[in-house]
LUMRO-594281 format. One record per residue (C-alpha): x, y, z; chain; residue number from 1; residue in three letters. Coordinates in Angstrom, 1 decimal. Example, Ala and Ser with C-alpha at 12.3 -4.5 7.8 and 13.67 -1.06 7.14 Angstrom:
<nodes>
+--------+--------+--------+-------+-----+-----+
|      x |      y |      z | chain |   n | res |
+--------+--------+--------+-------+-----+-----+
|   12.3 |   -4.5 |    7.8 |     A |   1 | ALA |
|   13.7 |   -1.1 |    7.1 |     A |   2 | SER |
+--------+--------+--------+-------+-----+-----+
</nodes>
This chain:
<nodes>
+--------+--------+--------+-------+-----+-----+
|      x |      y |      z | chain |   n | res |
+--------+--------+--------+-------+-----+-----+
|  -15.3 |    7.2 |   16.2 |     A |   1 | MET |
|  -11.6 |    6.6 |   15.6 |     A |   2 | LEU |
|  -11.2 |    9.0 |   12.8 |     A |   3 | MET |
|   -9.4 |   12.0 |   14.1 |     A |   4 | LYS |
|   -8.6 |   14.0 |   11.0 |     A |   5 | TRP |
|  -10.3 |   16.3 |    8.6 |     A |   6 | TYR |
|   -9.2 |   18.0 |    5.4 |     A |   7 | HIS |
|  -10.6 |   20.8 |    3.3 |     A |   8 | PRO |
|  -10.0 |   18.5 |    0.4 |     A |   9 | CYS |
|  -13.3 |   16.8 |    1.6 |     A |  10 | MET |
|  -15.2 |   19.7 |    0.2 |     A |  11 | LEU |
|  -13.8 |   19.2 |   -3.3 |     A |  12 | MET |
|  -14.3 |   15.4 |   -3.1 |     A |  13 | ILE |
|  -17.9 |   15.9 |   -2.0 |     A |  14 | ALA |
|  -18.6 |   18.0 |   -5.1 |     A |  15 | CYS |
|  -17.2 |   15.7 |   -7.7 |     A |  16 | LEU |
|  -19.6 |   15.6 |  -10.7 |     A |  17 | PRO |
|  -19.8 |   11.8 |  -10.8 |     A |  18 | PHE |
|  -22.4 |   10.4 |   -8.3 |     A |  19 | GLY |
|  -22.9 |    6.8 |   -7.2 |     A |  20 | CYS |
|  -25.8 |    5.1 |   -8.7 |     A |  21 | THR |
|  -27.2 |    1.6 |   -8.3 |     A |  22 | ASP |
|  -30.2 |    1.9 |  -10.7 |     A |  23 | ARG |
|  -32.8 |   -0.6 |  -10.7 |     A |  24 | GLN |
|  -35.4 |    1.2 |  -12.7 |     A |  25 | ASP |
|  -36.6 |   -1.1 |  -15.4 |     A |  26 | GLU |
|  -37.5 |    1.9 |  -17.7 |     A |  27 | HIS |
|  -33.8 |    3.0 |  -17.9 |     A |  28 | LEU |
|  -32.0 |    3.0 |  -21.2 |     A |  29 | ASN |
|  -30.4 |   -0.5 |  -21.4 |     A |  30 | PRO |
|  -27.1 |    1.2 |  -22.8 |     A |  31 | GLY |
|  -26.6 |    3.3 |  -19.7 |     A |  32 | GLU |
|  -24.6 |    2.1 |  -16.9 |     A |  33 | PRO |
|  -26.6 |    0.5 |  -14.0 |     A |  34 | GLN |
|  -24.0 |    1.0 |  -11.4 |     A |  35 | LEU |
|  -21.7 |    3.9 |  -11.4 |     A |  36 | GLU |
|  -19.2 |    4.7 |   -8.7 |     A |  37 | PHE |
|  -15.8 |    6.4 |   -8.0 |     A |  38 | ARG |
|  -12.5 |    4.9 |   -7.4 |     A |  39 | LEU |
|   -9.4 |    6.9 |   -6.4 |     A |  40 | ALA |
|   -5.9 |    6.4 |   -5.5 |     A |  41 | LEU |
|   -2.8 |    8.6 |   -5.1 |     A |  42 | GLU |
|   -0.3 |    6.7 |   -7.2 |     A |  43 | LEU |
|    0.6 |    7.1 |  -10.8 |     A |  44 | LYS |
|    0.7 |    4.3 |  -13.6 |     A |  45 | PRO |
|    4.5 |    4.0 |  -13.7 |     A |  46 | ASP |
|    4.5 |    2.9 |  -10.0 |     A |  47 | SER |
|    2.8 |   -0.4 |  -11.0 |     A |  48 | LYS |
|    1.2 |   -0.7 |   -7.5 |     A |  49 | ILE |
|   -1.4 |    1.5 |   -9.5 |     A |  50 | TRP |
|   -2.1 |   -1.7 |  -11.5 |     A |  51 | GLU |
|   -4.3 |   -3.1 |   -8.7 |     A |  52 | ALA |
|   -6.9 |   -0.3 |   -9.2 |     A |  53 | SER |
|   -6.7 |   -0.3 |  -12.9 |     A |  54 | HIS |
|   -7.2 |   -4.1 |  -13.2 |     A |  55 | LEU |
|  -10.1 |   -3.8 |  -10.9 |     A |  56 | PHE |
|  -11.8 |   -1.1 |  -13.0 |     A |  57 | LYS |
|  -11.1 |   -3.0 |  -16.3 |     A |  58 | GLU |
|  -12.5 |   -6.2 |  -14.9 |     A |  59 | ALA |
|  -15.6 |   -4.8 |  -13.6 |     A |  60 | LEU |
|  -16.6 |   -2.8 |  -16.7 |     A |  61 | GLU |
|  -16.4 |   -6.1 |  -18.8 |     A |  62 | LYS |
|  -19.3 |   -8.3 |  -19.2 |     A |  63 | ALA |
|  -19.9 |  -11.1 |  -16.6 |     A |  64 | SER |
|  -22.5 |  -13.4 |  -18.2 |     A |  65 | PRO |
|  -22.6 |  -15.8 |  -15.2 |     A |  66 | GLU |
|  -23.6 |  -12.8 |  -13.0 |     A |  67 | ASP |
|  -26.1 |  -11.5 |  -15.5 |     A |  68 | GLY |
|  -23.9 |   -8.3 |  -16.1 |     A |  69 | ILE |
|  -23.4 |   -7.0 |  -19.5 |     A |  70 | SER |
|  -20.5 |   -5.0 |  -20.8 |     A |  71 | THR |
|  -20.8 |   -1.3 |  -19.6 |     A |  72 | GLY |
|  -23.5 |   -2.1 |  -17.1 |     A |  73 | GLU |
|  -20.9 |   -1.1 |  -14.4 |     A |  74 | ILE |
|  -19.0 |    2.2 |  -14.9 |     A |  75 | LYS |
|  -16.0 |    3.1 |  -12.7 |     A |  76 | VAL |
|  -15.0 |    6.8 |  -12.6 |     A |  77 | ASN |
|  -11.2 |    6.5 |  -12.0 |     A |  78 | PHE |
|   -9.3 |    9.2 |  -10.2 |     A |  79 | TYR |
|   -5.5 |    8.6 |   -9.9 |     A |  80 | ASP |
|   -2.2 |   10.4 |   -9.3 |     A |  81 | GLN |
|   -3.6 |   12.0 |   -6.1 |     A |  82 | GLY |
|   -5.8 |   14.2 |   -8.5 |     A |  83 | SER |
|   -8.4 |   14.5 |   -5.7 |     A |  84 | ILE |
|   -6.2 |   14.0 |   -2.4 |     A |  85 | GLY |
|   -3.6 |   12.1 |   -0.6 |     A |  86 | THR |
|   -4.0 |    8.6 |    0.6 |     A |  87 | GLU |
|   -4.8 |    9.9 |    3.9 |     A |  88 | ARG |
|   -7.5 |   12.3 |    2.6 |     A |  89 | GLN |
|   -8.9 |    9.5 |    0.4 |     A |  90 | LEU |
|   -9.3 |    7.1 |    3.2 |     A |  91 | LEU |
|  -11.1 |    9.7 |    5.1 |     A |  92 | GLU |
|  -13.5 |   10.4 |    2.2 |     A |  93 | ALA |
|  -14.2 |    6.7 |    1.9 |     A |  94 | CYS |
|  -15.0 |    6.6 |    5.6 |     A |  95 | TYR |
|  -17.4 |    9.3 |    5.2 |     A |  96 | PHE |
|  -18.9 |    7.8 |    1.9 |     A |  97 | GLY |
|  -17.7 |   10.8 |   -0.3 |     A |  98 | ALA |
|  -15.8 |    8.2 |   -2.4 |     A |  99 | ILE |
|  -17.0 |    4.6 |   -2.8 |     A | 100 | GLU |
|  -13.7 |    2.7 |   -3.3 |     A | 101 | VAL |
|  -10.1 |    3.7 |   -2.7 |     A | 102 | VAL |
|   -6.7 |    2.0 |   -2.8 |     A | 103 | GLN |
|   -4.4 |    3.0 |   -0.1 |     A | 104 | VAL |
|   -1.0 |    1.8 |    1.6 |     A | 105 | ASN |
|   -1.9 |   -0.4 |    4.7 |     A | 106 | THR |
|    0.4 |    1.9 |    6.8 |     A | 107 | ALA |
|   -2.2 |    4.8 |    6.2 |     A | 108 | ILE |
|   -5.0 |    2.4 |    7.6 |     A | 109 | VAL |
|   -3.2 |    2.2 |   10.8 |     A | 110 | THR |
|   -4.8 |    5.8 |   11.5 |     A | 111 | THR |
|   -8.1 |    4.2 |   11.9 |     A | 112 | ILE |
|   -7.3 |    0.5 |   12.7 |     A | 113 | GLU |
|   -4.1 |    0.0 |   14.7 |     A | 114 | PRO |
|   -4.0 |   -3.8 |   14.1 |     A | 115 | ALA |
|   -2.7 |   -3.0 |   10.4 |     A | 116 | TYR |
|    0.5 |   -1.7 |   11.9 |     A | 117 | ALA |
|    1.5 |   -5.2 |   12.7 |     A | 118 | VAL |
|    2.1 |   -5.6 |    9.0 |     A | 119 | LEU |
|    4.8 |   -2.9 |    9.3 |     A | 120 | ASN |
|    6.9 |   -4.6 |   11.9 |     A | 121 | LEU |
|   10.4 |   -5.0 |   10.7 |     A | 122 | PRO |
|   11.5 |   -8.5 |    9.7 |     A | 123 | TYR |
|    8.1 |   -9.9 |   10.5 |     A | 124 | LEU |
|    7.9 |  -11.9 |    7.2 |     A | 125 | PHE |
|   10.7 |  -14.2 |    6.3 |     A | 126 | ILE |
|   10.0 |  -14.3 |    2.5 |     A | 127 | ASN |
|    7.5 |  -13.7 |   -0.2 |     A | 128 | LYS |
|    5.8 |  -17.0 |    0.3 |     A | 129 | ALA |
|    5.2 |  -16.3 |    3.9 |     A | 130 | HIS |
|    3.8 |  -12.8 |    3.1 |     A | 131 | LEU |
|    1.5 |  -14.1 |    0.4 |     A | 132 | HIS |
|    0.2 |  -16.9 |    2.7 |     A | 133 | ALA |
|   -0.8 |  -14.3 |    5.3 |     A | 134 | VAL |
|   -2.3 |  -11.7 |    3.1 |     A | 135 | LEU |
|   -4.2 |  -14.1 |    0.9 |     A | 136 | GLN |
|   -5.1 |  -16.6 |    3.7 |     A | 137 | GLY |
|   -7.4 |  -16.5 |    6.7 |     A | 138 | SER |
|   -5.4 |  -13.9 |    8.6 |     A | 139 | ILE |
|   -5.7 |  -11.5 |    5.7 |     A | 140 | GLY |
|   -9.6 |  -12.2 |    5.5 |     A | 141 | GLN |
|   -9.7 |  -11.3 |    9.2 |     A | 142 | GLU |
|   -7.9 |   -8.2 |    8.7 |     A | 143 | MET |
|  -10.0 |   -7.0 |    5.8 |     A | 144 | LEU |
|  -13.0 |   -7.6 |    8.0 |     A | 145 | HIS |
|  -11.7 |   -5.7 |   10.7 |     A | 146 | MET |
|  -12.5 |   -2.4 |    8.8 |     A | 147 | LEU |
|  -16.2 |   -3.1 |    9.0 |     A | 148 | THR |
|  -16.4 |   -1.5 |   12.4 |     A | 149 | LYS |
|  -15.1 |    1.9 |   10.8 |     A | 150 | HIS |
|  -17.9 |    1.8 |    8.1 |     A | 151 | HIS |
|  -15.4 |    0.3 |    5.6 |     A | 152 | LEU |
|  -15.0 |   -2.9 |    3.9 |     A | 153 | GLN |
|  -11.6 |   -4.3 |    2.8 |     A | 154 | GLY |
|  -11.7 |   -6.0 |   -0.6 |     A | 155 | LEU |
|   -8.2 |   -7.4 |   -1.0 |     A | 156 | ASN |
|   -4.5 |   -6.9 |   -0.3 |     A | 157 | PHE |
|   -2.0 |   -6.3 |   -3.1 |     A | 158 | TYR |
|    1.6 |   -7.0 |   -2.3 |     A | 159 | SER |
|    4.5 |   -4.5 |   -3.4 |     A | 160 | ALA |
|    7.1 |   -6.7 |   -2.0 |     A | 161 | GLY |
|    9.8 |   -5.7 |    0.3 |     A | 162 | PHE |
|   10.9 |   -2.1 |    1.3 |     A | 163 | ARG |
|   14.6 |   -1.2 |    0.9 |     A | 164 | ASN |
|   16.5 |    2.0 |    1.9 |     A | 165 | ILE |
|   17.9 |    4.4 |   -0.9 |     A | 166 | PHE |
|   19.9 |    7.4 |   -0.2 |     A | 167 | TYR |
|   22.7 |    9.9 |   -1.3 |     A | 168 | LYS |
|   26.2 |    8.7 |   -0.2 |     A | 169 | PHE |
|   29.7 |    9.7 |   -1.2 |     A | 170 | PRO |
|   30.8 |    8.1 |   -4.4 |     A | 171 | ILE |
|   34.2 |    7.3 |   -3.1 |     A | 172 | ASP |
|   32.6 |    5.2 |   -0.2 |     A | 173 | LYS |
|   30.9 |    1.9 |   -0.4 |     A | 174 | PRO |
|   27.1 |    2.0 |    0.2 |     A | 175 | CYS |
|   26.0 |    1.8 |    3.9 |     A | 176 | ALA |
|   25.5 |   -1.7 |    5.1 |     A | 177 | ASP |
|   25.8 |   -1.3 |    8.9 |     A | 178 | THR |
|   24.0 |    0.7 |   11.5 |     A | 179 | GLN |
|   27.0 |    2.9 |   12.0 |     A | 180 | GLU |
|   27.1 |    3.5 |    8.2 |     A | 181 | ALA |
|   23.4 |    4.7 |    8.3 |     A | 182 | PHE |
|   24.1 |    7.0 |   11.3 |     A | 183 | GLY |
|   23.2 |   10.6 |   10.4 |     A | 184 | GLY |
|   21.2 |    9.8 |    7.4 |     A | 185 | LEU |
|   17.7 |   11.2 |    7.4 |     A | 186 | LYS |
|   15.4 |    8.7 |    5.9 |     A | 187 | ILE |
|   11.8 |    9.7 |    4.9 |     A | 188 | ARG |
|    9.1 |    7.3 |    6.3 |     A | 189 | VAL |
|    5.4 |    7.2 |    6.3 |     A | 190 | MET |
|    3.5 |    8.4 |    9.1 |     A | 191 | GLU |
|    3.6 |    5.2 |   11.0 |     A | 192 | SER |
|    5.1 |    5.0 |   14.7 |     A | 193 | PRO |
|    6.3 |    1.4 |   13.8 |     A | 194 | VAL |
|    8.1 |    2.5 |   10.6 |     A | 195 | MET |
|    9.6 |    5.5 |   12.5 |     A | 196 | ILE |
|   10.9 |    3.1 |   15.3 |     A | 197 | SER |
|   12.2 |    0.6 |   12.8 |     A | 198 | SER |
|   14.4 |    3.0 |   10.8 |     A | 199 | ILE |
|   15.7 |    4.7 |   14.0 |     A | 200 | ASN |
|   16.6 |    1.3 |   15.3 |     A | 201 | ALA |
|   18.6 |    0.6 |   12.1 |     A | 202 | MET |
|   20.7 |    3.6 |   12.7 |     A | 203 | GLY |
|   19.2 |    6.2 |   10.5 |     A | 204 | ALA |
|   17.0 |    9.2 |   11.5 |     A | 205 | SER |
|   13.3 |    8.6 |   10.5 |     A | 206 | ALA |
|   11.6 |   11.7 |    9.0 |     A | 207 | THR |
|    7.9 |   11.4 |    8.3 |     A | 208 | PRO |
|    7.0 |   13.3 |    5.1 |     A | 209 | ILE |
|    3.9 |   12.9 |    2.8 |     A | 210 | PRO |
|    4.9 |   10.8 |   -0.3 |     A | 211 | PHE |
|    3.8 |   13.6 |   -2.7 |     A | 212 | SER |
|    6.4 |   15.9 |   -1.1 |     A | 213 | GLU |
|    9.3 |   13.3 |   -1.1 |     A | 214 | LEU |
|   10.9 |   14.2 |   -4.5 |     A | 215 | TYR |
|   11.4 |   17.8 |   -3.6 |     A | 216 | GLN |
|   12.5 |   16.9 |    0.0 |     A | 217 | ALA |
|   15.3 |   14.8 |   -1.6 |     A | 218 | LEU |
|   16.2 |   17.6 |   -4.0 |     A | 219 | LYS |
|   16.6 |   20.2 |   -1.4 |     A | 220 | THR |
|   18.2 |   18.0 |    1.1 |     A | 221 | GLY |
|   15.5 |   18.0 |    3.7 |     A | 222 | VAL |
|   16.0 |   14.2 |    3.8 |     A | 223 | VAL |
|   19.0 |   12.1 |    2.6 |     A | 224 | ASP |
|   17.0 |    9.1 |    1.4 |     A | 225 | GLY |
|   13.8 |    7.1 |    1.9 |     A | 226 | ALA |
|   12.7 |    3.6 |    1.8 |     A | 227 | GLU |
|   10.5 |    1.8 |   -0.9 |     A | 228 | ASN |
|   10.5 |   -0.6 |   -3.6 |     A | 229 | SER |
|   13.0 |   -0.7 |   -6.7 |     A | 230 | ALA |
|   10.0 |    0.0 |   -9.0 |     A | 231 | LYS |
|    8.8 |    3.1 |   -7.0 |     A | 232 | VAL |
|   12.4 |    4.4 |   -7.1 |     A | 233 | PHE |
|   12.6 |    4.4 |  -11.0 |     A | 234 | VAL |
|    9.1 |    5.3 |  -11.6 |     A | 235 | SER |
|    9.6 |    8.6 |   -9.6 |     A | 236 | TYR |
|   13.3 |    9.2 |  -11.0 |     A | 237 | ASN |
|   14.7 |    9.4 |   -7.6 |     A | 238 | TYR |
|   18.3 |    9.1 |   -9.1 |     A | 239 | GLU |
|   17.6 |   12.7 |  -10.3 |     A | 240 | GLU |
|   17.6 |   13.8 |   -6.6 |     A | 241 | THR |
|   21.2 |   12.6 |   -6.1 |     A | 242 | GLY |
|   20.1 |    9.1 |   -4.5 |     A | 243 | CYS |
|   22.9 |    6.8 |   -5.7 |     A | 244 | ASN |
|   22.7 |    4.0 |   -3.3 |     A | 245 | CYS |
|   20.0 |    1.3 |   -3.0 |     A | 246 | PHE |
|   20.5 |   -1.2 |   -0.1 |     A | 247 | THR |
|   18.5 |   -4.3 |   -0.2 |     A | 248 | LEU |
|   17.7 |   -4.3 |    3.6 |     A | 249 | THR |
|   14.2 |   -5.9 |    2.9 |     A | 250 | GLU |
|   13.4 |   -4.7 |    6.4 |     A | 251 | HIS |
|    9.7 |   -4.5 |    6.1 |     A | 252 | SER |
|    6.9 |   -5.3 |    3.5 |     A | 253 | THR |
|    4.8 |   -3.1 |    1.4 |     A | 254 | ASP |
|    1.1 |   -3.7 |    0.6 |     A | 255 | GLN |
|   -2.0 |   -1.7 |   -0.6 |     A | 256 | HIS |
|   -5.5 |   -2.6 |    0.2 |     A | 257 | VAL |
|   -8.7 |   -1.9 |   -1.9 |     A | 258 | LEU |
|  -11.2 |   -0.5 |    0.5 |     A | 259 | ILE |
|  -15.0 |    0.2 |   -0.1 |     A | 260 | ALA |
|  -17.4 |    2.2 |    1.9 |     A | 261 | ASN |
|  -19.3 |   -0.6 |    3.8 |     A | 262 | ALA |
|  -22.9 |    1.1 |    3.7 |     A | 263 | PRO |
|  -22.6 |    1.7 |    0.0 |     A | 264 | TRP |
|  -21.4 |   -1.8 |   -0.8 |     A | 265 | LEU |
|  -24.1 |   -3.3 |    1.5 |     A | 266 | ASN |
|  -26.7 |   -1.2 |   -0.3 |     A | 267 | SER |
|  -25.9 |   -2.5 |   -3.8 |     A | 268 | LEU |
|  -28.1 |   -5.1 |   -5.7 |     A | 269 | GLU |
|  -26.6 |   -8.5 |   -4.6 |     A | 270 | PRO |
|  -25.1 |   -9.3 |   -8.2 |     A | 271 | LYS |
|  -22.9 |   -6.0 |   -8.1 |     A | 272 | TYR |
|  -21.7 |   -6.5 |   -4.5 |     A | 273 | LYS |
|  -20.9 |  -10.2 |   -5.5 |     A | 274 | LYS |
|  -19.1 |   -9.2 |   -8.5 |     A | 275 | ARG |
|  -17.1 |   -6.4 |   -6.9 |     A | 276 | ILE |
|  -15.9 |   -8.9 |   -4.1 |     A | 277 | LEU |
|  -14.9 |  -11.5 |   -6.7 |     A | 278 | GLU |
|  -13.0 |   -9.2 |   -9.0 |     A | 279 | VAL |
|  -11.0 |   -7.8 |   -6.1 |     A | 280 | ALA |
|   -9.7 |  -11.4 |   -5.5 |     A | 281 | LYS |
|   -9.5 |  -12.6 |   -9.2 |     A | 282 | ALA |
|   -7.1 |   -9.9 |  -10.3 |     A | 283 | ILE |
|   -4.6 |  -10.7 |   -7.8 |     A | 284 | ASN |
|   -2.7 |  -13.4 |   -9.9 |     A | 285 | THR |
|   -2.5 |  -10.9 |  -12.8 |     A | 286 | ARG |
|   -1.3 |   -8.2 |  -10.5 |     A | 287 | TYR |
|    1.4 |  -10.4 |   -8.9 |     A | 288 | ASP |
|    2.7 |  -11.2 |  -12.3 |     A | 289 | SER |
|    3.0 |   -7.5 |  -13.5 |     A | 290 | ILE |
|    4.7 |   -6.6 |  -10.2 |     A | 291 | TRP |
|    7.3 |   -9.3 |  -10.4 |     A | 292 | GLU |
|    8.3 |   -8.6 |  -13.9 |     A | 293 | GLU |
|    8.5 |   -4.9 |  -13.4 |     A | 294 | THR |
|   10.5 |   -5.3 |  -10.3 |     A | 295 | THR |
|   13.1 |   -7.2 |  -12.2 |     A | 296 | LYS |
|   13.1 |   -4.3 |  -14.9 |     A | 297 | GLN |
|   13.5 |   -1.7 |  -12.2 |     A | 298 | ALA |
|   16.6 |   -3.3 |  -10.8 |     A | 299 | MET |
|   18.2 |   -3.3 |  -14.3 |     A | 300 | THR |
|   17.2 |    0.3 |  -14.8 |     A | 301 | GLN |
|   18.7 |    1.5 |  -11.6 |     A | 302 | MET |
|   22.0 |    0.1 |  -12.5 |     A | 303 | LYS |
|   21.8 |    1.8 |  -15.9 |     A | 304 | GLN |
|   21.2 |    5.1 |  -14.1 |     A | 305 | HIS |
|   24.6 |    4.4 |  -12.1 |     A | 306 | ASP |
|   22.7 |    3.8 |   -8.9 |     A | 307 | VAL |
|   24.6 |    1.3 |   -6.8 |     A | 308 | ARG |
|   22.5 |   -1.7 |   -5.9 |     A | 309 | VAL |
|   23.8 |   -3.0 |   -2.6 |     A | 310 | ASN |
|   23.0 |   -6.6 |   -1.9 |     A | 311 | GLN |
|   23.6 |   -7.3 |    1.9 |     A | 312 | LEU |
|   25.6 |  -10.4 |    2.6 |     A | 313 | ALA |
|   24.2 |  -10.7 |    6.0 |     A | 314 | ASP |
|   21.1 |   -8.9 |    7.5 |     A | 315 | LYS |
|   21.4 |  -10.4 |   10.9 |     A | 316 | GLU |
|   22.8 |   -7.3 |   12.4 |     A | 317 | ALA |
|   19.9 |   -5.3 |   11.2 |     A | 318 | PHE |
|   17.3 |   -8.0 |   12.3 |     A | 319 | ILE |
|   19.0 |   -7.9 |   15.9 |     A | 320 | ALA |
|   18.8 |   -4.0 |   15.9 |     A | 321 | SER |
|   14.9 |   -3.9 |   15.3 |     A | 322 | VAL |
|   14.0 |   -6.8 |   17.8 |     A | 323 | LYS |
|   13.1 |   -4.3 |   20.5 |     A | 324 | SER |
|   10.5 |   -2.7 |   18.0 |     A | 325 | VAL |
|    8.3 |   -5.9 |   18.3 |     A | 326 | HIS |
|    7.7 |   -5.8 |   22.0 |     A | 327 | PRO |
|    7.3 |   -2.0 |   21.8 |     A | 328 | GLN |
|    4.6 |   -2.4 |   19.4 |     A | 329 | PHE |
|    2.2 |   -3.9 |   21.9 |     A | 330 | PHE |
|    3.0 |   -1.0 |   24.4 |     A | 331 | ALA |
|    2.1 |    1.5 |   21.6 |     A | 332 | MET |
|   -1.0 |   -0.4 |   20.6 |     A | 333 | TYR |
|   -2.2 |   -2.1 |   23.8 |     A | 334 | PRO |
|   -5.7 |   -2.9 |   22.2 |     A | 335 | ASP |
|   -4.2 |   -4.9 |   19.4 |     A | 336 | VAL |
|   -4.6 |   -8.7 |   19.9 |     A | 337 | SER |
|   -1.2 |  -10.5 |   20.5 |     A | 338 | ARG |
|   -2.7 |  -13.6 |   18.8 |     A | 339 | SER |
|   -2.6 |  -11.9 |   15.4 |     A | 340 | LEU |
|    1.1 |  -11.4 |   15.6 |     A | 341 | TYR |
|    1.6 |  -14.9 |   17.0 |     A | 342 | ASP |
|   -0.2 |  -16.6 |   14.3 |     A | 343 | ARG |
|    1.9 |  -14.7 |   11.7 |     A | 344 | ILE |
|    5.1 |  -15.8 |   13.4 |     A | 345 | ILE |
|    3.8 |  -19.3 |   13.6 |     A | 346 | GLN |
|    3.3 |  -19.4 |   10.0 |     A | 347 | GLN |
|    6.7 |  -18.6 |    9.1 |     A | 348 | SER |
|    7.9 |  -22.0 |   10.1 |     A | 349 | THR |
|    6.1 |  -23.5 |    7.1 |     A | 350 | THR |
|    8.1 |  -21.3 |    4.6 |     A | 351 | TYR |
|   11.5 |  -21.1 |    6.2 |     A | 352 | ALA |
|   13.1 |  -23.1 |    3.6 |     A | 353 | ASN |
|   11.4 |  -21.6 |    0.7 |     A | 354 | ASP |
+--------+--------+--------+-------+-----+-----+
</nodes>
């Protein structure tokens, strides 16, 4: 068993009033849901990454005549905004079957499946087209299937684009755009060894802090900044904490994944399992469209809040600074197949000019 953590929150989750049912009793009221389950995530609606779970819920609860499923036959009990736990706690709850489906950042998945840490390697993906091809192609399918050995089933990946660094910086100085300028800045990162190594290599001081604690940590000066997308920045009002620079380092990608408890999924009536797997894929185009549009809006909003958006003229110095992180990865994760990394790198040549 690779799972090494346990939280008291599990007790609360296990006692939630809505249980999972897959009813096949022909005497049940036709108006009642025949499949009812729980879906949980830590994000709030304004983040827009939240849309992946929301679209999933909405589509499942609609009729699917071709599958013999009527409106309301599937009911999804939706818990968002961390109401029943952090991403780490939710993944654990899904592992133990206390929650049927969760949405989490792939960096959190590295706590049980080290191969997912490959996705956090700095400057691994050369552009959005390369990232999309990997996540939605054969490599992505292989990575989703990796979770079966942990009693989980990956349903689909949802990209939140590239991560950038935002921070507090003297107004009389230009935003940091070199390793030297980032020196001394404490930057919040997720609990990922790869992300920690990357930010340190880029010149800052990586500080792991739970996402739910970030706003207060910025406000009180525990950290000077963090790294995330433009949309997350404006959704959580980080300009209120004093962060006035947003540098487009695009140093790593950010993606979430929908995950189901595998024993539960495999126990379902075939038409319900088929519908869940299909919907997880089908919502991807709609989600991508929402994310793209809201990212553009977020960039405009940041400028309206007097946040200086710093477009790097040349990322080569940063790319060079993190090159050592790639070989270090395989020293940290000796059991991860090198071929996974090699295939991602090989695919980059197809999208080099996009």
